[in-house]
N, C-alpha and C positions, 0 to 999 in steps of 0.2 A: 710149212713154209713160214718163216718169221723174217720180215724185211724191214729195213730202215731206209726212209727216203728223206731228203733234205729239200725244203722249199725256201730256205733263207739262211743267212748267217754263214754262208760258205765262201763268199767273195769279200767278206769284211766282218764287221762286228754288230751290224744292225739287221733288222728284219728276221729275227729268230723265228723259225717255224720248221718243225720236224714231224715226221710221220712214222708210226710203228704199225705195221700191218701184219695180220695173221690170216693165212689162206687155208683152204681145205682141198681135199682131193677133187671135189666138185668144181674147183677153180673159182669159188666165191671167196670174198675177202671181207674182213672186218678190221677197222683200224681206229687209232686215236691220233690226235694232233698234240704235240707238245709245243705250246706257245703259238701265237699268230701276231707277229709284231710288225711295226712300221720300218721301212728302210729310211735312212737319213744320210744327208750329204751326197756324195757321189755313188754311194752304194745302191744297188738295185737288184730286183729279181732278174733272172736270166731273160734277156730279151725285152725287158720292161724298164720304164723310168721309175725313179723313186716316188714320183707323184701318182703313178698308176697303182691304185690301192686294191684293184679287183683281185679276187681269189681265183687264180687261173689254173687250178688243178682240181681233179675230181674229188668230191666230198660225199658222194652218195653212201659210201661204205664207212664213213667216219662216225663212230658211235659216241665219242666224247672229246672234249678239249681239256687238256691238263695245263694249268698255268703255273709256271715256276715262280714268277713274281710280277709285280705290276708296273715295271718300267715300260715306257711307251714302245720301245723297240722289241718288246716281247708280247704286248697285248693290243697295240694300236689298231690292228686290222680286225679285231673281233666284230665290230659292227658290220664290216664288209663280209665277214664269214657268215653272219646271220642273214645278211641280204642275199647271199649265194644259196641259202636254203638249209644251213646247218640247224638241226633241231635237237641236238644232244645236250647233256649236262656239261657245265663248266666246273671242273674239279680244281680246287686250290686249297691252300692253307686257311686257317680261320682268320688271321690278320689280313691276308690278301682278299678274302671275301668282303671285308669291310672297306678296303681301300679301292678295289677294282672299279666299282661304279663311279667313284669320285674322279679317278684319273680318266676314265672314258668319257665322263661328262665334259671335261675340259677338252679332250680330243675331238669330241663331236662338235663342240662350239667352234673350234678353230678350223677343222677340216671337213666337216660333214654338213652341218646345217645350223642356222640360228633360230630355227623354229622350235620354240620352247615345248610345245605339245609333242612334236615328233621326238625331240630329245628325251622327254619323259617316257614316251612309249618304248623307245629303244632301251633306256635304262631299266624300265620295269621288266622288260623281257629278259635282260641280262640278270637282274636280281632273281627272277623266277627260275633261272637255269643254274644258279650257283649251288654248288655242293661243297660246303666247307668240311675239310677232313683234318682231324688232329694229327700233329706230327707223330710219326712212329707207329701208326695204325694202318693195317691193310684194309683196302677198300676194293670191293669187287666191281669191275667195270662191266664185264659180261661173262657169262658162263653158258655154254651150249654144246651140243654134241660135237666133238672133234676139236674144240678149242675153248680157251678161257683166258681172261686177262684180269689181273689185280694190280693195284697201284699202292705205293706207300711213299709218303712225303717225309723228307728229313731236312733238318735245318741246314741252310746253305751259307748263312752269315753274310749275305750280300746287302740286303735291306731288310727291314722288318717284314716278316711274312715270307721271305724268300725260301725256296726249297730246291733240293735236288730230288729227282724222281726215280724211284725203283719200280720196275715192272716185273711181275712174275707172269711169264707168257707161256702158254701151252698150245701147241698146234699139232694135232696128230700125235706122232711119237716124239716130237721135239718139245723140249722144255728149257727155257732160258731165263736167266735174270739179267735184265737189260737196264742200264742206268744212264740217265740224262742229267748232266751236272747243272743245267741252267747256268746262271752266273754264280760263281763261288766267291765268297768274301775272304779277305785276309784275316789271319788270327788277331786277336786282341783289338778288334774294332770297337769303338765306343758303342754302348747300348746293346750290342748283339752277341749272342752266344756263337762261338766259332763252330764250323762244320766238323763232323767226325766222318771218317771214311766209311763207305758201305761195307757190310759184312761179306758181300759177294757181288761180282759183276762179271758175267760171261762176256758181255760186250759193254763198252763204255763210250758214250758220246760226251766229250768234254770241251769246255770253252778254253780259249787261249789268248784272251785280250792282252795279257802281259806274259805270254809264253816265252818271251825273250829277255825278260829283266825282272829284277826284284825291286821292291819298294824300300824306302827308308823304314827303320823301326818306328814304332809309335812314339817313343820318347824323343828320337831324333827329329821326327817331323813336327812334333809339338813345339819344341824349342826353335826349330827353323821357322815355323809359323810365327812364333813370338818375335824372332829377329826380323823377319820380313815386315811384319806390321809396324814394329818400332822404327825401322829404317824408312818405310814408305810414308809413315805419318809425320816424319820429322820436318818435312817442307810444307806442311799445311795442306796436303791434298787428300783425296778420297781413295781408299782402297776398294776396288770393285772386284767382287768375287762372283763370276758366273757360276751359278750353283743349280744342280738338279733338284727339283722340288721334293723328291722322295729319297731319303737316305743321306745324301751328301750334306744337304742343308742342316739336317738334324745333328749329324755327327760334328759338323763345324761349330754349331751352337754349343754343343756339349763341351768341345775342347776349348772354345773361347771363354765359356763360363768358368772352366777350370783355371785358365790363365788369369782371369779377373779375380778369382778367389785366392789364388796363390800369390799374385803380385799386386794386389789391390792398391796399396799406397805407393808403389813404385811408379815412376814416370814412364808412360808409354812414349811421350814426347815432351819437350819443354812446357811446363805449366799445365800438363794434363796427366792425371793419374789413371792407371788402368781402370780403377773403379768408376771413373767418370767418362770413359770412352763409350760413345754411342754406337750400338750395333743395329743396323737397319735390315729387316727382311722385307724386300719389296717384291712380293709375289703372292697373290691371293692363294694360289694352289699350294705353294710351300707353306704358307701360314696354316692352311687347312690340314695339311698332312702333319705338320708339327703338332697341331691340336690332337689329331688322331694318334700320333705316336705317344702323346701324354696319356691318352685314354688306354693305351695298350701296355701299360707298365708291367703286367704279368709276363709279358714276353721279353722284357729287358733282361740283360745279363746281371750277374751278382754285383758287379762294381756299381752299375747305375742304380740298382735297387738300394745299395748301401747309402749312396748320396741322398736319395729321397728320405731314407730313415734318419739321416743327419739333419734334415730340414733344408737341404739344398734343392734348387729347382733348375736343373741343367738345361731345360728347354723353355723356361719361362722366368727369366731373371730381370732384375730392375733396369739394367742398361739396354734392354731389348725394345726396339720400336718396330711395330708391324704396320706396313702401309697397304691398305686394301683398295681404296677408290682410285680410279684412273686420274682424276683431278689432283689428288694428293701426290700421286706418283709424279706427274709432270711438275708440280711445285717443288718436290724434293730434288728432281734432276736440276732444275733451274737454280735453286738455292745452293746446292752443293757445288755446282759448277762456278758460281760467283763468289761464294763466301770464304773459300779456303779453310773451311772448318774441318779438322781431322775427324774422319768418320769411316766406318767399315760398312759396306753395303753388299748384301747377298741378294742377287736378283736372278730370276730365271730368264732365258734357259741356259742350261749348262754348256752347250756348244755354240752359244751366241747366234743360233739360227732363227731366232724369233724371240718373242717375249719382251719384258720390260728392260732387260739388260741392254737391248739394242739402243734405246734412247739414252741410257747412261754412256754407252760407248761413243755415240755420235757427239755427245756434249763434252766428253772428257778425254778421249784418246789423243787429242791434239795438244794437251797441256802436260808438260813434263813433270809437273808436281803430282800428278795422279799415277796410280799403279793398278795394274790388272793382275790378279792372282788366280791361276788355274789350278784346280785341285782334282780334276778328273780327265778321263780320256777325251780327246778331240778327234772326231772322225775326219777322214780325208774329205775335202770339199766343203767343210763348214767354215764359217768365219772364225770360229775359235781356233781351228788348226792354222788358218792364215795369220791370225794375230800372234800365235805362239811361234810360228815359223819366221815371219817377216818383221815382227815388232822389234826384236833385238838388233835388226839391221837398219832400223829407221825406215821401214817400208810403209805400205798402206794396206787397207782392207776395204772391201766393198760391202756396204751395208745399205739395204733397200735401194740398190742400183746406183749408189753414189760412193765415190772414193773418199776415204778418210785417212789422213796421215797418222801414223802411230808414233807419237812422241812420248806417251806415257811409258813408264817402266813396265816390263812384263816378267812375271815370275811363275814358277811352277813348283808345287809341292806334291810329288808323285805319291807319297805315302798315304794321302787321303783318298786315293782311288778306292772305290768299293769293290774292286776286283782283286782276286788273289794274284800274287806275283809268281814267277816261275817256280821258286822253291816251295811255295804254298801248294801249287798245283801238283808238283812232284810228290810232296808229302801226302796229298790226298790219294794219289794213285798208288803209292807205295804202301799206304795203310790198308789196302785191300789184300786180305790174306793170300789169295791165289791170283796169279797174274791173269788179267782179262785176255781172252783169246783174240779180241779185236779192240782197238782203241781208235775212235774217230775224232779228229781234231777239227773243231769248228770255231766260229765266233772270234776271229782274229785277223789281223793283217797278214799278208803272205809271209813276210819275214818272221813275224812272231810265231806263226804256225810251224814254219820250217825249223826254227830254232828249238821249239818245244818237241817236235818230232825227233830231231837229232839227239836231244837230251834223253828222251825216253829210250831210244834205241841204244844209246851208250850205256844205259842201265840194264840192258838185256831184254827189253820189251820187244816182242815181234808183233806183226799184224797191226802196225801203226799206220793209219790212213789219213789222208787229207782229202775229203770229198770235194768234187767240183761243184 
């Protein structure tokens, strides 16, 4: 018996947590978890609130946790998994092993405890459990009479270190290759090598964040980013980009550095050349991960490596200012709100549900000279979704319990999503030589999952399921 159970990312795009279980004739079982993430916005576990972080399913039989990547909606509940008694290894890619303690340190400080000694104990425990596995190499999870399980990680192209997960599972007379996609990236993403389809998948569990639409091409989105920045900065305002600390921030810096390099002497607005435009990263976590990205150059794609060989510094360029201290952050918000100085600010968090971006929004949403640019998915129930939905109508958004009118211009460049579009997802599935007997669609809004299911079925795929 080989079973798949879903503990999250079935009613939306957050809280990713899946279980692969192998049974025996003696009715004992051994399993692994694939991710253990936080729910965000209105999304929640069945019968629980998003703020209920307890692990409410049996874990006595769970032998290991496999992490696809370190975004908080995939790893944020790991401390609670440990608190529930999980004692197994945490298997992940080599870059993820470096980044996971950093992202969990931030999560612990925000939602768990401010006790530094306790945080260090938890992080020490996590570090002791980490098992970094190189891409493309099989790793045995367990092997015992009647059953065995091995795992292999392959590049997913979503963020640095992201992986899709292949399992070779044997239980009695059954043997299956089961693949969990994690989050898949779009081809031609800055910095990252694009994913290649698995050689085999008897069963496939695949994300569908953008299962109903395609993104702009990289060239199209790059010049649309340029046009939005030029138009937005023309009236002396600030362009505020709510950015996820891992992945999106680094890709945007890469693209902006490219625009500055290409159009340096051209005017981004009257009296201001591209090469003189200040780019601010106001997020200690984003700054930390940008530094880690720079350290992990061996995992960059060929294009990015070529820029480094040419003497370019796509994640550390002259126009870039990093704000770390909270005092400097408050000063920057006040100065930019009053000065009318053209500036681009990348601030966390990506869905505006917390972090330093909230102070910028409070100070700047009411001024029509400012612009908000979204470059990633906004989950239902988050302030980011509300600003995106109601901003163009002159509506309002609630931040920290207070209503703020939205007079700033609101833009979206979908091509900068770290997720694959529908055509990319279809390409990934069609690249598997033999059709999977079963495809489970997770990690998407209901409309996106349904559209993706219909598209797969139109191509002749059977056994396409949307788990509850």
